[in-house]
All heavy atoms as atom14 arrays in JSON, in Angstrom:
{
  "sequence": "MPIMTMRRWAVLIGVILIGAVAVTWYLNYRSKCHGIDECAARAAESHERDTPAEHR",
  "atom14_mask": [
    [1, 1, 1, 1, 1, 1, 1, 1, 0, 0, 0, 0, 0, 0],
    [1, 1, 1, 1, 1, 1, 1, 0, 0, 0, 0, 0, 0, 0],
    [1, 1, 1, 1, 1, 1, 1, 1, 0, 0, 0, 0, 0, 0],
    [1, 1, 1, 1, 1, 1, 1, 1, 0, 0, 0, 0, 0, 0],
    [1, 1, 1, 1, 1, 1, 1, 0, 0, 0, 0, 0, 0, 0],
    [1, 1, 1, 1, 1, 1, 1, 1, 0, 0, 0, 0, 0, 0],
    [1, 1, 1, 1, 1, 1, 1, 1, 1, 1, 1, 0, 0, 0],
    [1, 1, 1, 1, 1, 1, 1, 1, 1, 1, 1, 0, 0, 0],
    [1, 1, 1, 1, 1, 1, 1, 1, 1, 1, 1, 1, 1, 1],
    [1, 1, 1, 1, 1, 0, 0, 0, 0, 0, 0, 0, 0, 0],
    [1, 1, 1, 1, 1, 1, 1, 0, 0, 0, 0, 0, 0, 0],
    [1, 1, 1, 1, 1, 1, 1, 1, 0, 0, 0, 0, 0, 0],
    [1, 1, 1, 1, 1, 1, 1, 1, 0, 0, 0, 0, 0, 0],
    [1, 1, 1, 1, 0, 0, 0, 0, 0, 0, 0, 0, 0, 0],
    [1, 1, 1, 1, 1, 1, 1, 0, 0, 0, 0, 0, 0, 0],
    [1, 1, 1, 1, 1, 1, 1, 1, 0, 0, 0, 0, 0, 0],
    [1, 1, 1, 1, 1, 1, 1, 1, 0, 0, 0, 0, 0, 0],
    [1, 1, 1, 1, 1, 1, 1, 1, 0, 0, 0, 0, 0, 0],
    [1, 1, 1, 1, 0, 0, 0, 0, 0, 0, 0, 0, 0, 0],
    [1, 1, 1, 1, 1, 0, 0, 0, 0, 0, 0, 0, 0, 0],
    [1, 1, 1, 1, 1, 1, 1, 0, 0, 0, 0, 0, 0, 0],
    [1, 1, 1, 1, 1, 0, 0, 0, 0, 0, 0, 0, 0, 0],
    [1, 1, 1, 1, 1, 1, 1, 0, 0, 0, 0, 0, 0, 0],
    [1, 1, 1, 1, 1, 1, 1, 0, 0, 0, 0, 0, 0, 0],
    [1, 1, 1, 1, 1, 1, 1, 1, 1, 1, 1, 1, 1, 1],
    [1, 1, 1, 1, 1, 1, 1, 1, 1, 1, 1, 1, 0, 0],
    [1, 1, 1, 1, 1, 1, 1, 1, 0, 0, 0, 0, 0, 0],
    [1, 1, 1, 1, 1, 1, 1, 1, 0, 0, 0, 0, 0, 0],
    [1, 1, 1, 1, 1, 1, 1, 1, 1, 1, 1, 1, 0, 0],
    [1, 1, 1, 1, 1, 1, 1, 1, 1, 1, 1, 0, 0, 0],
    [1, 1, 1, 1, 1, 1, 0, 0, 0, 0, 0, 0, 0, 0],
    [1, 1, 1, 1, 1, 1, 1, 1, 1, 0, 0, 0, 0, 0],
    [1, 1, 1, 1, 1, 1, 0, 0, 0, 0, 0, 0, 0, 0],
    [1, 1, 1, 1, 1, 1, 1, 1, 1, 1, 0, 0, 0, 0],
    [1, 1, 1, 1, 0, 0, 0, 0, 0, 0, 0, 0, 0, 0],
    [1, 1, 1, 1, 1, 1, 1, 1, 0, 0, 0, 0, 0, 0],
    [1, 1, 1, 1, 1, 1, 1, 1, 0, 0, 0, 0, 0, 0],
    [1, 1, 1, 1, 1, 1, 1, 1, 1, 0, 0, 0, 0, 0],
    [1, 1, 1, 1, 1, 1, 0, 0, 0, 0, 0, 0, 0, 0],
    [1, 1, 1, 1, 1, 0, 0, 0, 0, 0, 0, 0, 0, 0],
    [1, 1, 1, 1, 1, 0, 0, 0, 0, 0, 0, 0, 0, 0],
    [1, 1, 1, 1, 1, 1, 1, 1, 1, 1, 1, 0, 0, 0],
    [1, 1, 1, 1, 1, 0, 0, 0, 0, 0, 0, 0, 0, 0],
    [1, 1, 1, 1, 1, 0, 0, 0, 0, 0, 0, 0, 0, 0],
    [1, 1, 1, 1, 1, 1, 1, 1, 1, 0, 0, 0, 0, 0],
    [1, 1, 1, 1, 1, 1, 0, 0, 0, 0, 0, 0, 0, 0],
    [1, 1, 1, 1, 1, 1, 1, 1, 1, 1, 0, 0, 0, 0],
    [1, 1, 1, 1, 1, 1, 1, 1, 1, 0, 0, 0, 0, 0],
    [1, 1, 1, 1, 1, 1, 1, 1, 1, 1, 1, 0, 0, 0],
    [1, 1, 1, 1, 1, 1, 1, 1, 0, 0, 0, 0, 0, 0],
    [1, 1, 1, 1, 1, 1, 1, 0, 0, 0, 0, 0, 0, 0],
    [1, 1, 1, 1, 1, 1, 1, 0, 0, 0, 0, 0, 0, 0],
    [1, 1, 1, 1, 1, 0, 0, 0, 0, 0, 0, 0, 0, 0],
    [1, 1, 1, 1, 1, 1, 1, 1, 1, 0, 0, 0, 0, 0],
    [1, 1, 1, 1, 1, 1, 1, 1, 1, 1, 0, 0, 0, 0],
    [1, 1, 1, 1, 1, 1, 1, 1, 1, 1, 1, 0, 0, 0]
  ],
  "atom14_positions": [
    [[9.49, 37.14, -74.64], [9.65, 36.58, -73.27], [9.75, 35.04, -73.41], [8.84, 34.4, -73.99], [8.43, 36.9, -72.46], [8.36, 36.4, -71.13], [7.05, 37.29, -70.15], [6.7, 36.07, -68.98], [0.0, 0.0, 0.0], [0.0, 0.0, 0.0], [0.0, 0.0, 0.0], [0.0, 0.0, 0.0], [0.0, 0.0, 0.0], [0.0, 0.0, 0.0]],
    [[10.86, 34.55, -72.92], [11.01, 33.06, -72.96], [10.01, 32.26, -72.09], [9.45, 32.78, -71.17], [12.47, 32.78, -72.38], [12.68, 33.97, -71.5], [11.84, 35.19, -72.14], [0.0, 0.0, 0.0], [0.0, 0.0, 0.0], [0.0, 0.0, 0.0], [0.0, 0.0, 0.0], [0.0, 0.0, 0.0], [0.0, 0.0, 0.0], [0.0, 0.0, 0.0]],
    [[9.72, 31.12, -72.61], [8.72, 30.21, -71.94], [9.53, 29.63, -70.76], [10.59, 29.22, -70.72], [8.34, 29.04, -72.89], [7.69, 29.65, -74.18], [7.47, 28.0, -72.16], [7.4, 28.54, -75.18], [0.0, 0.0, 0.0], [0.0, 0.0, 0.0], [0.0, 0.0, 0.0], [0.0, 0.0, 0.0], [0.0, 0.0, 0.0], [0.0, 0.0, 0.0]],
    [[8.63, 29.68, -69.55], [9.18, 29.16, -68.38], [9.45, 27.61, -68.4], [8.59, 26.93, -68.89], [8.25, 29.5, -67.15], [8.23, 30.99, -66.89], [7.17, 31.34, -65.48], [8.25, 30.79, -64.11], [0.0, 0.0, 0.0], [0.0, 0.0, 0.0], [0.0, 0.0, 0.0], [0.0, 0.0, 0.0], [0.0, 0.0, 0.0], [0.0, 0.0, 0.0]],
    [[10.49, 27.22, -67.89], [10.71, 25.7, -67.85], [9.88, 25.07, -66.79], [9.27, 25.71, -65.95], [12.26, 25.46, -67.55], [12.46, 26.0, -66.24], [13.11, 26.1, -68.55], [0.0, 0.0, 0.0], [0.0, 0.0, 0.0], [0.0, 0.0, 0.0], [0.0, 0.0, 0.0], [0.0, 0.0, 0.0], [0.0, 0.0, 0.0], [0.0, 0.0, 0.0]],
    [[9.73, 23.82, -66.86], [9.02, 23.06, -65.86], [9.47, 23.14, -64.47], [8.82, 23.42, -63.48], [9.05, 21.58, -66.27], [8.2, 21.23, -67.48], [6.42, 21.68, -67.33], [5.89, 20.56, -66.18], [0.0, 0.0, 0.0], [0.0, 0.0, 0.0], [0.0, 0.0, 0.0], [0.0, 0.0, 0.0], [0.0, 0.0, 0.0], [0.0, 0.0, 0.0]],
    [[10.86, 23.26, -64.3], [11.45, 23.49, -62.99], [11.04, 24.84, -62.38], [10.74, 24.94, -61.19], [12.97, 23.36, -63.13], [13.66, 23.52, -61.79], [15.13, 23.48, -61.93], [15.86, 23.84, -60.8], [16.54, 23.13, -60.05], [16.66, 21.83, -60.31], [17.12, 23.61, -58.94], [0.0, 0.0, 0.0], [0.0, 0.0, 0.0], [0.0, 0.0, 0.0]],
    [[10.94, 25.78, -63.21], [10.62, 27.16, -62.7], [9.11, 27.16, -62.36], [8.73, 27.67, -61.24], [10.83, 28.3, -63.74], [12.28, 28.57, -63.84], [12.66, 29.79, -64.63], [14.03, 29.92, -64.86], [14.53, 31.09, -65.2], [13.8, 32.16, -65.34], [15.88, 31.2, -65.3], [0.0, 0.0, 0.0], [0.0, 0.0, 0.0], [0.0, 0.0, 0.0]],
    [[8.3, 26.53, -63.12], [6.8, 26.38, -62.77], [6.74, 25.67, -61.43], [6.0, 26.14, -60.51], [6.09, 25.71, -63.8], [5.65, 26.62, -64.93], [6.08, 26.61, -66.19], [4.73, 27.62, -64.85], [5.56, 27.55, -66.97], [4.66, 28.24, -66.14], [3.93, 28.13, -63.84], [3.86, 29.23, -66.44], [3.08, 29.19, -64.15], [3.05, 29.72, -65.41]],
    [[7.53, 24.58, -61.32], [7.4, 23.82, -60.01], [7.9, 24.63, -58.78], [7.19, 24.52, -57.73], [8.18, 22.46, -60.13], [0.0, 0.0, 0.0], [0.0, 0.0, 0.0], [0.0, 0.0, 0.0], [0.0, 0.0, 0.0], [0.0, 0.0, 0.0], [0.0, 0.0, 0.0], [0.0, 0.0, 0.0], [0.0, 0.0, 0.0], [0.0, 0.0, 0.0]],
    [[8.92, 25.35, -58.95], [9.4, 26.21, -57.84], [8.33, 27.26, -57.47], [8.05, 27.64, -56.45], [10.77, 26.86, -58.28], [11.05, 27.98, -57.22], [11.84, 25.77, -58.2], [0.0, 0.0, 0.0], [0.0, 0.0, 0.0], [0.0, 0.0, 0.0], [0.0, 0.0, 0.0], [0.0, 0.0, 0.0], [0.0, 0.0, 0.0], [0.0, 0.0, 0.0]],
    [[7.81, 27.85, -58.59], [6.82, 28.93, -58.34], [5.52, 28.41, -57.6], [5.08, 28.99, -56.7], [6.38, 29.62, -59.64], [5.32, 30.7, -59.64], [5.82, 31.85, -58.85], [4.91, 31.05, -61.08], [0.0, 0.0, 0.0], [0.0, 0.0, 0.0], [0.0, 0.0, 0.0], [0.0, 0.0, 0.0], [0.0, 0.0, 0.0], [0.0, 0.0, 0.0]],
    [[5.1, 27.26, -58.1], [3.79, 26.67, -57.46], [4.23, 26.31, -56.06], [3.39, 26.46, -55.08], [3.39, 25.44, -58.27], [2.81, 25.97, -59.62], [2.31, 24.58, -57.57], [2.43, 24.85, -60.67], [0.0, 0.0, 0.0], [0.0, 0.0, 0.0], [0.0, 0.0, 0.0], [0.0, 0.0, 0.0], [0.0, 0.0, 0.0], [0.0, 0.0, 0.0]],
    [[5.39, 25.74, -55.78], [5.75, 25.37, -54.5], [5.96, 26.57, -53.5], [5.4, 26.48, -52.38], [0.0, 0.0, 0.0], [0.0, 0.0, 0.0], [0.0, 0.0, 0.0], [0.0, 0.0, 0.0], [0.0, 0.0, 0.0], [0.0, 0.0, 0.0], [0.0, 0.0, 0.0], [0.0, 0.0, 0.0], [0.0, 0.0, 0.0], [0.0, 0.0, 0.0]],
    [[6.47, 27.71, -54.04], [6.55, 28.92, -53.11], [5.06, 29.33, -52.78], [4.81, 29.76, -51.74], [7.33, 30.04, -53.91], [7.14, 31.32, -53.18], [8.83, 29.44, -53.87], [0.0, 0.0, 0.0], [0.0, 0.0, 0.0], [0.0, 0.0, 0.0], [0.0, 0.0, 0.0], [0.0, 0.0, 0.0], [0.0, 0.0, 0.0], [0.0, 0.0, 0.0]],
    [[4.21, 29.36, -53.89], [2.88, 29.79, -53.53], [2.18, 28.86, -52.57], [1.51, 29.44, -51.59], [1.97, 29.74, -54.89], [2.54, 31.06, -55.81], [0.54, 30.04, -54.68], [2.03, 30.99, -57.16], [0.0, 0.0, 0.0], [0.0, 0.0, 0.0], [0.0, 0.0, 0.0], [0.0, 0.0, 0.0], [0.0, 0.0, 0.0], [0.0, 0.0, 0.0]],
    [[2.28, 27.61, -52.67], [1.62, 26.73, -51.85], [2.19, 26.8, -50.37], [1.56, 26.82, -49.36], [1.77, 25.27, -52.33], [0.98, 24.81, -53.48], [1.36, 23.46, -53.87], [-0.49, 24.99, -53.15], [0.0, 0.0, 0.0], [0.0, 0.0, 0.0], [0.0, 0.0, 0.0], [0.0, 0.0, 0.0], [0.0, 0.0, 0.0], [0.0, 0.0, 0.0]],
    [[3.54, 26.93, -50.31], [4.14, 27.11, -48.93], [3.71, 28.39, -48.22], [3.34, 28.48, -47.06], [5.66, 27.04, -48.96], [6.16, 25.53, -49.36], [6.38, 27.5, -47.68], [7.55, 25.55, -49.62], [0.0, 0.0, 0.0], [0.0, 0.0, 0.0], [0.0, 0.0, 0.0], [0.0, 0.0, 0.0], [0.0, 0.0, 0.0], [0.0, 0.0, 0.0]],
    [[3.58, 29.43, -49.08], [3.14, 30.71, -48.51], [1.67, 30.69, -48.11], [1.28, 31.18, -47.08], [0.0, 0.0, 0.0], [0.0, 0.0, 0.0], [0.0, 0.0, 0.0], [0.0, 0.0, 0.0], [0.0, 0.0, 0.0], [0.0, 0.0, 0.0], [0.0, 0.0, 0.0], [0.0, 0.0, 0.0], [0.0, 0.0, 0.0], [0.0, 0.0, 0.0]],
    [[0.75, 29.93, -48.92], [-0.56, 29.94, -48.54], [-0.78, 29.08, -47.21], [-1.5, 29.44, -46.35], [-1.31, 29.22, -49.62], [0.0, 0.0, 0.0], [0.0, 0.0, 0.0], [0.0, 0.0, 0.0], [0.0, 0.0, 0.0], [0.0, 0.0, 0.0], [0.0, 0.0, 0.0], [0.0, 0.0, 0.0], [0.0, 0.0, 0.0], [0.0, 0.0, 0.0]],
    [[0.09, 27.98, -47.06], [0.0, 27.19, -45.79], [0.51, 28.06, -44.65], [-0.14, 27.99, -43.58], [0.77, 25.89, -45.94], [1.0, 25.28, -44.61], [0.13, 24.96, -47.01], [0.0, 0.0, 0.0], [0.0, 0.0, 0.0], [0.0, 0.0, 0.0], [0.0, 0.0, 0.0], [0.0, 0.0, 0.0], [0.0, 0.0, 0.0], [0.0, 0.0, 0.0]],
    [[1.49, 28.71, -44.81], [2.09, 29.59, -43.76], [1.14, 30.67, -43.29], [0.88, 30.88, -42.17], [3.45, 30.28, -44.11], [0.0, 0.0, 0.0], [0.0, 0.0, 0.0], [0.0, 0.0, 0.0], [0.0, 0.0, 0.0], [0.0, 0.0, 0.0], [0.0, 0.0, 0.0], [0.0, 0.0, 0.0], [0.0, 0.0, 0.0], [0.0, 0.0, 0.0]],
    [[0.5, 31.34, -44.29], [-0.49, 32.39, -43.88], [-1.74, 31.78, -43.29], [-2.24, 32.3, -42.09], [-0.93, 33.16, -45.13], [-2.13, 33.99, -44.92], [0.21, 33.97, -45.72], [0.0, 0.0, 0.0], [0.0, 0.0, 0.0], [0.0, 0.0, 0.0], [0.0, 0.0, 0.0], [0.0, 0.0, 0.0], [0.0, 0.0, 0.0], [0.0, 0.0, 0.0]],
    [[-2.28, 30.55, -43.68], [-3.26, 29.9, -43.04], [-2.99, 29.56, -41.67], [-3.79, 29.64, -40.66], [-3.78, 28.66, -43.84], [-4.01, 29.14, -45.2], [-4.9, 28.03, -43.28], [0.0, 0.0, 0.0], [0.0, 0.0, 0.0], [0.0, 0.0, 0.0], [0.0, 0.0, 0.0], [0.0, 0.0, 0.0], [0.0, 0.0, 0.0], [0.0, 0.0, 0.0]],
    [[-1.85, 28.92, -41.45], [-1.42, 28.52, -40.13], [-1.38, 29.73, -39.11], [-1.88, 29.65, -38.04], [-0.06, 27.83, -40.16], [0.42, 27.42, -38.82], [0.12, 26.36, -37.93], [1.31, 28.18, -37.96], [0.76, 26.33, -36.87], [1.5, 27.51, -36.85], [2.0, 29.36, -38.17], [2.41, 27.92, -35.78], [2.87, 29.83, -37.21], [3.01, 29.06, -36.05]],
    [[-0.78, 30.91, -39.66], [-0.58, 31.96, -38.82], [-1.89, 32.64, -38.34], [-2.13, 32.85, -37.37], [0.26, 33.0, -39.67], [0.41, 34.39, -38.95], [1.28, 34.42, -37.7], [-0.28, 35.47, -39.28], [1.48, 35.53, -37.1], [-0.13, 36.62, -38.56], [0.69, 36.74, -37.41], [0.84, 37.92, -36.8], [0.0, 0.0, 0.0], [0.0, 0.0, 0.0]],
    [[-2.8, 32.7, -39.37], [-4.09, 33.21, -39.13], [-4.87, 32.37, -38.12], [-5.63, 32.81, -37.19], [-4.89, 33.58, -40.39], [-4.42, 34.49, -41.22], [-5.2, 34.65, -42.57], [-4.32, 35.97, -40.51], [0.0, 0.0, 0.0], [0.0, 0.0, 0.0], [0.0, 0.0, 0.0], [0.0, 0.0, 0.0], [0.0, 0.0, 0.0], [0.0, 0.0, 0.0]],
    [[-4.77, 31.08, -38.23], [-5.38, 30.17, -37.42], [-4.86, 30.02, -36.04], [-5.54, 30.08, -35.02], [-5.33, 28.74, -38.01], [-6.16, 27.71, -37.33], [-7.21, 28.08, -36.83], [-5.77, 26.54, -37.23], [0.0, 0.0, 0.0], [0.0, 0.0, 0.0], [0.0, 0.0, 0.0], [0.0, 0.0, 0.0], [0.0, 0.0, 0.0], [0.0, 0.0, 0.0]],
    [[-3.49, 30.24, -35.96], [-2.81, 30.35, -34.6], [-3.23, 31.62, -33.9], [-3.44, 31.46, -32.67], [-1.32, 30.32, -34.86], [-0.5, 30.39, -33.71], [-0.14, 29.33, -32.88], [0.04, 31.59, -33.32], [0.52, 29.31, -31.72], [0.8, 31.72, -32.09], [1.12, 30.57, -31.3], [1.81, 30.61, -30.22], [0.0, 0.0, 0.0], [0.0, 0.0, 0.0]],
    [[-3.35, 32.69, -34.57], [-3.82, 33.88, -33.83], [-5.19, 33.9, -33.45], [-5.43, 34.57, -32.38], [-3.52, 35.08, -34.77], [-2.08, 35.47, -34.98], [-1.95, 36.62, -35.92], [-2.93, 37.69, -35.6], [-2.74, 38.84, -35.13], [-1.49, 39.09, -34.63], [-3.48, 39.77, -34.78], [0.0, 0.0, 0.0], [0.0, 0.0, 0.0], [0.0, 0.0, 0.0]],
    [[-6.09, 33.14, -33.98], [-7.45, 33.18, -33.7], [-7.78, 32.26, -32.54], [-8.84, 32.47, -31.88], [-8.25, 32.69, -35.01], [-8.11, 31.32, -35.17], [0.0, 0.0, 0.0], [0.0, 0.0, 0.0], [0.0, 0.0, 0.0], [0.0, 0.0, 0.0], [0.0, 0.0, 0.0], [0.0, 0.0, 0.0], [0.0, 0.0, 0.0], [0.0, 0.0, 0.0]],
    [[-6.96, 31.4, -32.19], [-7.26, 30.48, -31.1], [-6.56, 30.83, -29.87], [-5.57, 31.52, -29.9], [-6.87, 28.97, -31.44], [-7.68, 28.43, -32.61], [-7.2, 27.02, -32.85], [-8.15, 26.39, -33.91], [-7.75, 25.13, -34.26], [0.0, 0.0, 0.0], [0.0, 0.0, 0.0], [0.0, 0.0, 0.0], [0.0, 0.0, 0.0], [0.0, 0.0, 0.0]],
    [[-7.16, 30.43, -28.73], [-6.47, 30.77, -27.45], [-5.35, 29.73, -27.13], [-5.26, 28.67, -27.73], [-7.53, 30.64, -26.28], [-8.42, 29.02, -26.16], [0.0, 0.0, 0.0], [0.0, 0.0, 0.0], [0.0, 0.0, 0.0], [0.0, 0.0, 0.0], [0.0, 0.0, 0.0], [0.0, 0.0, 0.0], [0.0, 0.0, 0.0], [0.0, 0.0, 0.0]],
    [[-4.32, 30.17, -26.44], [-3.16, 29.35, -26.18], [-3.06, 29.1, -24.7], [-2.83, 30.14, -24.03], [-1.97, 30.02, -26.74], [-2.13, 30.32, -28.17], [-2.26, 29.4, -29.18], [-2.29, 31.5, -28.84], [-2.35, 29.99, -30.38], [-2.43, 31.3, -30.2], [0.0, 0.0, 0.0], [0.0, 0.0, 0.0], [0.0, 0.0, 0.0], [0.0, 0.0, 0.0]],
    [[-3.18, 28.0, -24.28], [-3.02, 27.66, -22.82], [-4.4, 27.57, -22.29], [-5.41, 28.14, -22.6], [0.0, 0.0, 0.0], [0.0, 0.0, 0.0], [0.0, 0.0, 0.0], [0.0, 0.0, 0.0], [0.0, 0.0, 0.0], [0.0, 0.0, 0.0], [0.0, 0.0, 0.0], [0.0, 0.0, 0.0], [0.0, 0.0, 0.0], [0.0, 0.0, 0.0]],
    [[-4.54, 26.7, -21.21], [-5.7, 26.57, -20.46], [-6.39, 27.76, -19.86], [-7.55, 27.98, -19.88], [-5.61, 25.36, -19.46], [-5.25, 24.09, -20.13], [-6.89, 25.24, -18.6], [-4.91, 22.94, -19.27], [0.0, 0.0, 0.0], [0.0, 0.0, 0.0], [0.0, 0.0, 0.0], [0.0, 0.0, 0.0], [0.0, 0.0, 0.0], [0.0, 0.0, 0.0]],
    [[-5.5, 28.56, -19.16], [-6.01, 29.68, -18.54], [-6.67, 30.71, -19.49], [-7.77, 31.23, -19.21], [-4.93, 30.41, -17.69], [-4.42, 29.43, -16.51], [-5.22, 28.67, -16.09], [-3.22, 29.73, -16.15], [0.0, 0.0, 0.0], [0.0, 0.0, 0.0], [0.0, 0.0, 0.0], [0.0, 0.0, 0.0], [0.0, 0.0, 0.0], [0.0, 0.0, 0.0]],
    [[-6.03, 30.81, -20.61], [-6.41, 31.9, -21.58], [-7.84, 31.34, -22.2], [-8.76, 32.13, -22.45], [-5.47, 32.17, -22.7], [-5.89, 33.22, -23.59], [-4.85, 33.56, -24.56], [-3.69, 33.15, -24.41], [-5.2, 34.24, -25.57], [0.0, 0.0, 0.0], [0.0, 0.0, 0.0], [0.0, 0.0, 0.0], [0.0, 0.0, 0.0], [0.0, 0.0, 0.0]],
    [[-7.89, 30.01, -22.38], [-9.14, 29.51, -22.94], [-10.33, 29.69, -21.99], [-11.44, 30.06, -22.33], [-9.02, 28.0, -23.24], [-8.08, 27.68, -24.71], [0.0, 0.0, 0.0], [0.0, 0.0, 0.0], [0.0, 0.0, 0.0], [0.0, 0.0, 0.0], [0.0, 0.0, 0.0], [0.0, 0.0, 0.0], [0.0, 0.0, 0.0], [0.0, 0.0, 0.0]],
    [[-10.06, 29.42, -20.69], [-11.02, 29.63, -19.7], [-11.53, 31.01, -19.52], [-12.64, 31.43, -19.48], [-10.54, 29.22, -18.33], [0.0, 0.0, 0.0], [0.0, 0.0, 0.0], [0.0, 0.0, 0.0], [0.0, 0.0, 0.0], [0.0, 0.0, 0.0], [0.0, 0.0, 0.0], [0.0, 0.0, 0.0], [0.0, 0.0, 0.0], [0.0, 0.0, 0.0]],
    [[-10.54, 31.99, -19.57], [-10.78, 33.43, -19.55], [-11.63, 33.82, -20.72], [-12.68, 34.53, -20.63], [-9.54, 34.22, -19.42], [0.0, 0.0, 0.0], [0.0, 0.0, 0.0], [0.0, 0.0, 0.0], [0.0, 0.0, 0.0], [0.0, 0.0, 0.0], [0.0, 0.0, 0.0], [0.0, 0.0, 0.0], [0.0, 0.0, 0.0], [0.0, 0.0, 0.0]],
    [[-11.38, 33.32, -21.93], [-12.16, 33.81, -23.06], [-13.6, 33.13, -22.99], [-14.53, 33.71, -23.42], [-11.52, 33.24, -24.31], [-10.24, 34.12, -24.67], [-9.75, 33.78, -26.09], [-8.64, 34.58, -26.42], [-7.98, 34.67, -27.56], [-8.41, 33.82, -28.53], [-6.93, 35.35, -27.76], [0.0, 0.0, 0.0], [0.0, 0.0, 0.0], [0.0, 0.0, 0.0]],
    [[-13.7, 31.87, -22.5], [-15.01, 31.26, -22.25], [-15.86, 32.06, -21.33], [-16.99, 32.3, -21.58], [-14.88, 29.83, -21.92], [0.0, 0.0, 0.0], [0.0, 0.0, 0.0], [0.0, 0.0, 0.0], [0.0, 0.0, 0.0], [0.0, 0.0, 0.0], [0.0, 0.0, 0.0], [0.0, 0.0, 0.0], [0.0, 0.0, 0.0], [0.0, 0.0, 0.0]],
    [[-15.26, 32.49, -20.26], [-16.04, 33.21, -19.31], [-16.44, 34.56, -19.83], [-17.59, 34.96, -19.55], [-15.12, 33.47, -18.04], [0.0, 0.0, 0.0], [0.0, 0.0, 0.0], [0.0, 0.0, 0.0], [0.0, 0.0, 0.0], [0.0, 0.0, 0.0], [0.0, 0.0, 0.0], [0.0, 0.0, 0.0], [0.0, 0.0, 0.0], [0.0, 0.0, 0.0]],
    [[-15.54, 35.3, -20.66], [-15.95, 36.53, -21.2], [-17.09, 36.31, -22.13], [-18.11, 37.11, -22.27], [-14.73, 37.08, -22.0], [-13.79, 37.75, -21.07], [-12.63, 38.38, -21.9], [-12.76, 38.51, -23.2], [-11.61, 38.65, -21.32], [0.0, 0.0, 0.0], [0.0, 0.0, 0.0], [0.0, 0.0, 0.0], [0.0, 0.0, 0.0], [0.0, 0.0, 0.0]],
    [[-17.06, 35.19, -22.95], [-18.14, 35.13, -23.94], [-19.51, 34.76, -23.25], [-20.5, 35.24, -23.66], [-17.8, 33.98, -24.89], [-17.8, 32.74, -24.16], [0.0, 0.0, 0.0], [0.0, 0.0, 0.0], [0.0, 0.0, 0.0], [0.0, 0.0, 0.0], [0.0, 0.0, 0.0], [0.0, 0.0, 0.0], [0.0, 0.0, 0.0], [0.0, 0.0, 0.0]],
    [[-19.47, 34.1, -22.04], [-20.62, 33.75, -21.4], [-21.23, 35.1, -20.69], [-22.46, 35.24, -20.6], [-20.45, 32.71, -20.31], [-20.29, 31.35, -20.89], [-21.19, 30.69, -21.67], [-19.28, 30.52, -20.76], [-20.7, 29.48, -22.07], [-19.63, 29.4, -21.54], [0.0, 0.0, 0.0], [0.0, 0.0, 0.0], [0.0, 0.0, 0.0], [0.0, 0.0, 0.0]],
    [[-20.23, 35.97, -20.24], [-20.76, 37.18, -19.64], [-21.46, 38.07, -20.75], [-22.43, 38.73, -20.41], [-19.54, 37.98, -19.12], [-19.01, 37.41, -17.84], [-17.69, 38.24, -17.37], [-17.4, 39.25, -18.0], [-17.1, 37.69, -16.41], [0.0, 0.0, 0.0], [0.0, 0.0, 0.0], [0.0, 0.0, 0.0], [0.0, 0.0, 0.0], [0.0, 0.0, 0.0]],
    [[-20.9, 38.06, -22.01], [-21.68, 38.82, -23.05], [-23.08, 38.2, -23.37], [-23.86, 38.86, -23.87], [-20.77, 38.88, -24.23], [-19.64, 39.92, -24.05], [-18.85, 40.04, -25.35], [-17.46, 39.76, -24.98], [-16.71, 38.85, -25.65], [-17.25, 38.11, -26.68], [-15.5, 38.7, -25.35], [0.0, 0.0, 0.0], [0.0, 0.0, 0.0], [0.0, 0.0, 0.0]],
    [[-23.14, 36.81, -23.25], [-24.39, 36.21, -23.69], [-25.48, 36.43, -22.68], [-26.69, 36.59, -23.12], [-24.04, 34.68, -23.72], [-23.22, 34.28, -25.02], [-23.02, 35.18, -25.79], [-22.63, 33.22, -24.91], [0.0, 0.0, 0.0], [0.0, 0.0, 0.0], [0.0, 0.0, 0.0], [0.0, 0.0, 0.0], [0.0, 0.0, 0.0], [0.0, 0.0, 0.0]],
    [[-25.15, 36.57, -21.4], [-26.25, 36.81, -20.36], [-26.63, 38.2, -20.29], [-25.81, 39.16, -20.45], [-25.68, 36.28, -19.07], [-24.59, 37.07, -18.66], [-25.37, 34.86, -18.88], [0.0, 0.0, 0.0], [0.0, 0.0, 0.0], [0.0, 0.0, 0.0], [0.0, 0.0, 0.0], [0.0, 0.0, 0.0], [0.0, 0.0, 0.0], [0.0, 0.0, 0.0]],
    [[-28.02, 38.43, -20.13], [-28.4, 39.88, -20.18], [-28.05, 40.53, -18.86], [-27.76, 39.93, -17.85], [-29.9, 39.75, -20.21], [-30.2, 38.28, -19.71], [-29.02, 37.42, -20.17], [0.0, 0.0, 0.0], [0.0, 0.0, 0.0], [0.0, 0.0, 0.0], [0.0, 0.0, 0.0], [0.0, 0.0, 0.0], [0.0, 0.0, 0.0], [0.0, 0.0, 0.0]],
    [[-27.96, 41.86, -18.91], [-27.48, 42.54, -17.75], [-28.68, 42.56, -16.8], [-29.75, 42.22, -17.05], [-27.1, 44.06, -18.17], [0.0, 0.0, 0.0], [0.0, 0.0, 0.0], [0.0, 0.0, 0.0], [0.0, 0.0, 0.0], [0.0, 0.0, 0.0], [0.0, 0.0, 0.0], [0.0, 0.0, 0.0], [0.0, 0.0, 0.0], [0.0, 0.0, 0.0]],
    [[-28.29, 43.01, -15.55], [-29.39, 42.97, -14.5], [-30.52, 43.89, -14.83], [-30.23, 45.12, -15.37], [-28.74, 43.4, -13.15], [-27.8, 42.48, -12.52], [-27.16, 42.93, -11.28], [-27.82, 43.83, -10.64], [-26.06, 42.47, -10.87], [0.0, 0.0, 0.0], [0.0, 0.0, 0.0], [0.0, 0.0, 0.0], [0.0, 0.0, 0.0], [0.0, 0.0, 0.0]],
    [[-31.72, 43.49, -14.52], [-32.81, 44.44, -14.74], [-32.91, 45.52, -13.76], [-32.61, 45.36, -12.61], [-34.12, 43.59, -14.69], [-34.14, 42.52, -15.76], [-34.32, 42.78, -17.1], [-34.08, 41.18, -15.68], [-34.25, 41.65, -17.76], [-34.14, 40.69, -16.94], [0.0, 0.0, 0.0], [0.0, 0.0, 0.0], [0.0, 0.0, 0.0], [0.0, 0.0, 0.0]],
    [[-33.28, 46.76, -14.23], [-33.22, 47.87, -13.28], [-34.61, 48.32, -13.18], [-35.5, 48.32, -13.95], [-32.39, 49.02, -13.85], [-30.98, 48.61, -13.91], [-30.11, 49.76, -14.39], [-28.72, 49.28, -14.52], [-27.71, 50.01, -14.78], [-27.96, 51.29, -15.07], [-26.55, 49.64, -14.87], [0.0, 0.0, 0.0], [0.0, 0.0, 0.0], [0.0, 0.0, 0.0]]
  ]
}
């Protein structure tokens, strides 16, 4: 098996880094709310879950 040249190593490392950044951005984008209304709705839902239900 021939030894990889420096250019091929650079391309391989670049592809890996770009892929890692893209995956990180995608996962971060999906985890956050988008827009003020959606953020407010998620905040309200989280507070509803935090407060105990009515006592019976």
